[in-house]
C-alpha positions as CSV (number, residue, x, y, z in Angstrom):
1,M,84.0,7.7,-12.7
2,V,87.4,6.6,-11.2
3,M,88.7,3.4,-12.7
4,E,89.6,0.7,-10.2
5,T,92.1,-1.9,-11.2
6,V,92.6,-4.8,-8.9
7,I,96.0,-6.5,-9.4
8,V,96.4,-10.1,-8.2
9,F,99.9,-10.9,-9.6
10,V,101.7,-10.1,-12.8
11,V,103.6,-12.9,-14.4
12,T,104.5,-13.7,-18.0
13,G,103.9,-17.1,-19.4
14,L,102.0,-19.2,-21.8
15,L,101.4,-18.4,-25.5
16,S,97.9,-18.4,-26.7
17,L,96.2,-16.7,-29.6
18,L,98.3,-13.6,-29.2
19,H,101.9,-12.8,-28.6
20,R,103.1,-13.7,-25.2
21,T,106.0,-12.1,-23.2
22,H,108.8,-14.5,-22.5
23,V,111.0,-14.1,-19.5
24,A,112.4,-17.6,-19.1
25,T,115.4,-16.4,-17.3
26,A,113.4,-14.6,-14.6
27,M,111.0,-17.5,-14.3
28,A,113.8,-20.0,-14.1
29,L,115.3,-18.0,-11.2
30,A,111.9,-17.9,-9.5
31,V,111.2,-21.6,-9.7
32,G,114.8,-22.6,-9.0
33,L,115.6,-24.2,-12.3
34,T,119.0,-25.2,-13.3
35,G,120.7,-25.4,-16.7
36,C,118.2,-25.6,-19.6
37,S,115.7,-27.8,-17.9
38,S,112.2,-26.6,-17.2
39,S,111.4,-29.4,-14.8
40,Q,111.2,-29.3,-11.0
41,T,111.3,-32.0,-8.4
42,H,109.3,-31.9,-5.2
43,T,109.5,-34.3,-2.2
44,A,106.7,-32.6,-0.4
45,G,104.0,-30.0,-1.1
46,S,104.7,-26.4,-0.4
47,G,101.2,-25.5,0.7
48,S,99.3,-25.7,3.9
49,A,98.5,-29.3,3.3
50,T,102.1,-30.1,4.2
51,K,101.6,-29.0,7.8
52,P,102.1,-30.7,10.2
53,P,104.7,-32.9,8.5
54,A,104.3,-36.6,8.8
55,P,106.9,-39.4,8.1
56,C,106.3,-41.7,5.2
57,P,105.8,-45.3,6.3
58,T,107.4,-46.7,3.1
59,A,109.6,-45.7,0.1
60,P,108.2,-42.7,-1.8
61,V,106.4,-43.2,-5.0
62,S,108.0,-41.7,-8.2
63,V,105.5,-39.3,-9.9
64,V,105.8,-37.3,-13.0
65,V,103.4,-34.4,-13.7
66,S,103.2,-32.6,-17.0
67,V,102.5,-29.0,-15.7
68,D,102.9,-27.1,-12.5
69,Q,99.3,-26.3,-11.9
70,W,98.7,-30.0,-11.1
71,G,102.3,-30.5,-9.9
72,D,101.6,-28.3,-6.9
73,I,98.5,-30.2,-6.0
74,V,100.1,-33.6,-6.5
75,S,103.0,-32.6,-4.3
76,E,100.6,-31.6,-1.5
77,L,98.7,-34.9,-1.9
78,G,101.9,-37.0,-2.0
79,G,103.8,-35.3,0.8
80,A,106.8,-37.3,2.0
81,C,105.5,-40.4,0.3
82,A,106.0,-39.0,-3.3
83,N,108.9,-37.7,-5.3
84,V,107.1,-35.4,-7.7
85,K,108.8,-34.2,-10.8
86,T,107.0,-31.5,-12.8
87,V,108.2,-31.4,-16.5
88,L,107.0,-27.8,-17.2
89,A,107.6,-25.9,-14.0
90,S,108.5,-22.8,-16.0
91,S,105.4,-20.9,-17.3
92,S,107.5,-19.3,-20.1
93,V,106.7,-22.4,-22.2
94,D,103.3,-23.1,-23.8
95,P,102.2,-26.7,-23.0
96,H,100.2,-26.8,-26.3
97,D,103.2,-26.4,-28.4
98,Y,105.9,-27.8,-26.2
99,E,108.5,-30.1,-27.9
100,P,109.8,-32.5,-25.2
101,S,113.5,-33.2,-25.1
102,P,115.2,-36.6,-24.7
103,A,115.8,-35.6,-21.1
104,D,112.1,-35.2,-20.6
105,A,111.4,-38.6,-22.1
106,A,114.0,-40.1,-19.7
107,S,112.3,-38.4,-16.7
108,F,109.2,-40.5,-17.4
109,T,111.2,-43.7,-17.3
110,G,110.6,-45.5,-14.0
111,A,107.7,-43.3,-13.0
112,A,105.0,-45.2,-11.1
113,L,102.4,-42.5,-11.6
114,V,102.0,-39.9,-14.4
115,V,99.5,-37.0,-14.0
116,V,98.5,-35.0,-17.1
117,N,95.9,-32.4,-17.8
118,G,94.6,-33.7,-21.1
119,A,91.9,-32.1,-23.3
120,G,94.6,-31.3,-25.9
121,Y,96.5,-29.1,-23.4
122,D,99.6,-31.3,-23.0
123,A,99.3,-34.1,-25.6
124,W,103.0,-34.6,-25.6
125,A,102.9,-35.8,-22.0
126,S,100.4,-38.5,-22.7
127,K,102.6,-39.7,-25.6
128,L,105.7,-39.7,-23.4
129,A,103.8,-41.7,-20.7
130,A,102.8,-44.3,-23.3
131,S,106.2,-44.7,-24.8
132,S,108.5,-44.2,-21.8
133,A,106.4,-45.3,-18.8
134,P,103.9,-47.8,-20.3
135,S,103.4,-49.6,-17.0
136,A,102.8,-46.4,-15.0
137,H,99.4,-45.6,-13.5
138,L,98.0,-42.6,-15.4
139,V,95.7,-39.8,-14.1
140,S,94.3,-37.5,-16.7
141,A,92.3,-34.5,-15.4
142,A,90.3,-34.5,-18.6
143,A,89.5,-38.2,-18.5
144,A,88.7,-38.0,-14.8
145,T,86.2,-35.2,-15.4
146,K,85.0,-36.5,-18.8
147,T,86.2,-33.4,-20.6
148,P,86.7,-34.0,-24.3
149,D,89.5,-32.6,-26.6
150,G,88.5,-29.3,-27.9
151,A,86.7,-28.2,-24.7
152,N,88.2,-25.6,-22.4
153,P,91.3,-27.3,-21.0
154,H,91.9,-25.0,-18.0
155,L,90.4,-27.6,-15.6
156,W,92.4,-26.4,-12.5
157,Y,90.0,-23.4,-12.5
158,Q,87.0,-25.7,-12.0
159,P,86.6,-26.4,-8.3
160,A,84.8,-29.7,-8.9
161,A,87.5,-30.9,-11.2
162,V,90.2,-30.1,-8.6
163,N,88.4,-32.4,-6.2
164,T,87.9,-35.1,-8.8
165,V,91.6,-35.1,-9.8
166,A,92.7,-35.0,-6.1
167,D,90.6,-38.1,-5.4
168,A,91.9,-39.9,-8.5
169,V,95.6,-39.1,-7.6
170,T,95.0,-40.3,-4.0
171,S,93.4,-43.5,-5.2
172,E,96.2,-44.3,-7.6
173,L,98.9,-43.5,-5.0
174,S,97.2,-45.8,-2.6
175,K,97.1,-48.6,-5.2
176,I,100.8,-48.2,-6.0
177,S,101.8,-48.0,-2.3
178,P,99.2,-49.8,-0.1
179,R,101.3,-49.4,3.0
180,A,101.0,-45.7,2.7
181,A,97.3,-45.7,1.9
182,D,96.4,-44.2,5.3
183,Y,99.1,-41.6,4.9
184,F,97.7,-40.6,1.5
185,G,94.2,-40.5,3.0
186,Q,95.4,-38.1,5.6
187,R,97.0,-35.9,3.0
188,R,93.8,-35.8,1.0
189,A,91.9,-34.7,4.1
190,Q,94.5,-32.0,4.7
191,F,94.2,-30.7,1.2
192,T,90.4,-30.5,1.6
193,T,91.0,-28.4,4.8
194,A,93.5,-26.2,2.9
195,M,90.9,-25.6,0.2
196,N,88.0,-24.8,2.6
197,P,88.7,-21.0,2.6
198,N,88.4,-21.1,-1.2
199,V,85.2,-23.0,-1.0
200,N,83.7,-20.6,1.5
201,L,84.8,-17.6,-0.4
202,I,83.3,-18.9,-3.7
203,A,80.0,-19.4,-1.8
204,K,80.1,-15.9,-0.4
205,I,80.8,-14.3,-3.8
206,K,78.2,-16.4,-5.5
207,N,75.6,-15.4,-2.9
208,A,76.4,-11.7,-3.1
209,A,77.3,-11.2,-6.7
210,G,75.8,-14.2,-8.6
211,G,74.2,-13.0,-11.8
212,K,76.6,-10.1,-12.3
213,S,78.4,-10.1,-15.7
214,Y,82.0,-10.4,-16.8
215,G,84.0,-10.2,-19.9
216,A,87.3,-12.0,-20.4
217,T,90.3,-11.5,-22.7
218,E,90.7,-15.3,-22.7
219,T,88.7,-18.3,-21.6
220,L,91.0,-19.6,-18.8
221,F,88.8,-18.2,-15.9
222,D,85.5,-19.3,-17.4
223,Y,85.2,-22.4,-15.2
224,Q,85.7,-20.4,-12.0
225,A,83.2,-17.8,-13.2
226,Q,80.6,-20.5,-13.8
227,A,81.1,-21.7,-10.2
228,L,80.5,-18.1,-9.1
229,N,77.3,-17.9,-11.2
230,L,78.7,-15.0,-13.2
231,V,77.2,-14.3,-16.6
232,N,79.7,-14.3,-19.5
233,K,79.1,-11.2,-21.7
234,T,82.2,-11.7,-23.8
235,P,81.0,-11.6,-27.4
236,D,80.5,-15.1,-28.8
237,G,82.8,-14.5,-31.8
238,Y,85.6,-13.2,-29.5
239,Q,85.2,-16.3,-27.3
240,R,85.4,-18.7,-30.2
241,A,88.5,-17.0,-31.5
242,T,90.4,-17.1,-28.2
243,A,89.4,-20.7,-27.7
244,N,90.7,-21.6,-31.1
245,E,93.9,-19.5,-30.7
246,S,93.0,-17.4,-33.7
247,D,92.5,-13.6,-34.2
248,P,89.1,-12.2,-33.4
249,S,87.5,-10.3,-36.2
250,P,87.2,-6.5,-36.2
251,A,83.5,-7.0,-35.7
252,D,84.2,-9.2,-32.6
253,I,86.5,-6.6,-31.2
254,S,84.1,-3.8,-31.9
255,A,81.3,-5.7,-30.1
256,F,83.5,-6.2,-27.1
257,L,84.5,-2.5,-26.9
258,K,80.9,-1.4,-27.3
259,A,79.7,-3.7,-24.5
260,L,82.4,-2.3,-22.2
261,A,81.7,1.3,-23.2
262,G,78.0,0.8,-22.6
263,K,78.7,-0.6,-19.1
264,Q,77.1,-3.9,-20.0
265,I,80.0,-5.8,-18.3
266,D,80.4,-5.5,-14.6
267,V,84.1,-6.7,-14.5
268,L,86.8,-7.5,-17.0
269,I,88.9,-10.6,-16.3
270,Y,92.3,-9.9,-17.8
271,N,95.0,-12.5,-18.4
272,T,98.3,-10.9,-17.5
273,Q,100.2,-13.6,-19.3
274,T,99.0,-12.2,-22.7
275,E,100.7,-9.3,-24.4
276,G,99.3,-7.8,-27.6
277,S,97.4,-4.9,-29.0
278,I,94.0,-6.5,-28.8
279,P,93.9,-7.5,-25.1
280,E,95.5,-4.2,-24.3
281,Q,92.8,-2.4,-26.3
282,I,90.1,-4.3,-24.4
283,R,91.6,-3.5,-21.1
284,S,91.9,0.2,-22.0
285,A,88.3,0.3,-23.0
286,A,87.3,-1.1,-19.6
287,Q,89.4,1.4,-17.8
288,Q,88.0,4.3,-19.8
289,A,84.5,3.1,-19.0
290,G,85.3,3.1,-15.3
291,G,84.8,-0.6,-14.8
292,P,87.0,-2.8,-12.6
293,V,89.7,-5.0,-14.1
294,V,90.8,-8.2,-12.3
295,N,94.1,-9.7,-13.4
296,V,94.5,-13.5,-13.4
297,T,97.3,-15.9,-14.4
298,E,97.3,-19.3,-16.1
299,T,99.9,-20.7,-13.8
300,V,100.9,-20.5,-10.1
301,P,103.0,-17.4,-10.0
302,P,106.4,-17.1,-8.1
303,G,105.9,-16.0,-4.6
304,Q,102.7,-17.9,-3.9
305,T,103.1,-20.6,-1.3
306,S,100.5,-23.1,-2.8
307,F,97.9,-23.7,-5.4
308,E,95.1,-22.8,-3.0
309,A,96.8,-19.6,-1.9
310,W,97.1,-18.5,-5.6
311,Q,93.4,-19.2,-6.3
312,Y,92.3,-17.5,-3.0
313,S,94.2,-14.3,-3.8
314,Q,92.5,-14.1,-7.2
315,L,89.1,-14.7,-5.6
316,V,89.7,-12.0,-3.1
317,A,90.5,-9.5,-5.9
318,L,87.4,-10.5,-7.8
319,G,85.2,-10.2,-4.8
320,K,86.4,-6.7,-4.1
321,A,85.9,-5.8,-7.8
322,L,82.3,-7.0,-7.6
323,G,81.6,-5.1,-4.3
324,V,81.7,-8.1,-2.1
325,P,83.3,-7.5,1.3
326,V,86.0,-10.1,1.7
């Protein structure tokens, strides 16, 4: 059987349990960084929620966001009424292990709103918010969605969590700048409109392919897979190891390879930000078995115009891999 590999986008990035490829220079060029800083400032979102542009009725709110997955969303929600600074706009740095610089701490000073992921993903950001911006409003994706530390922290892959966080950000922005409340409400509505194609595509894939199985080299896509009603056939031991950033045992790897060879897994979800012999071995096994491989990334890759466009492109690839006409 001919192997089909569906490529969404290849980008290097975050470290997890295995060795990661670091291309900080290339990523810095891609996101327009300067000097040694990994932060990025936005005055308006880059996605479809920014169209048509609208003037801000008051001075923009100063916002600091820990990571760029949420930074893109916050920029779209804030528009011209928010100056959004994303601390880790370069995906060559692992938020789990990031050591903030004095410049990072200074960037929190004066912020009216701080947005973090939480769930142990970016603990350094919450600490900086408490020490450098104690009076700032705080939105934690984990707190908003009641996700505890130790749970899967990749909350931007959970459609319901994206909506919850968007509502929380809009609410806090409106509290900080009441004169711009109507403006922020309009931006929130525009973001909903921008996400509608994703919502519709999720429903289409769920209806046509719900119940099909997947395996994953890491847990980052699991929330999205749950929304699609896909069944996770990744061996339990392998899942626990990747979630804990430890090496899976030989038995775990063998069980995964056996499931792929036996065609017990309909599609393999492969994180292209991971480099190492184990994930490559898993991918090779899927290819040899003739099963489709869908590549996903942890962060918004260079070249994508918005968070929603990034997510949509991956959903299209997954739908095709599962035989859903998209």
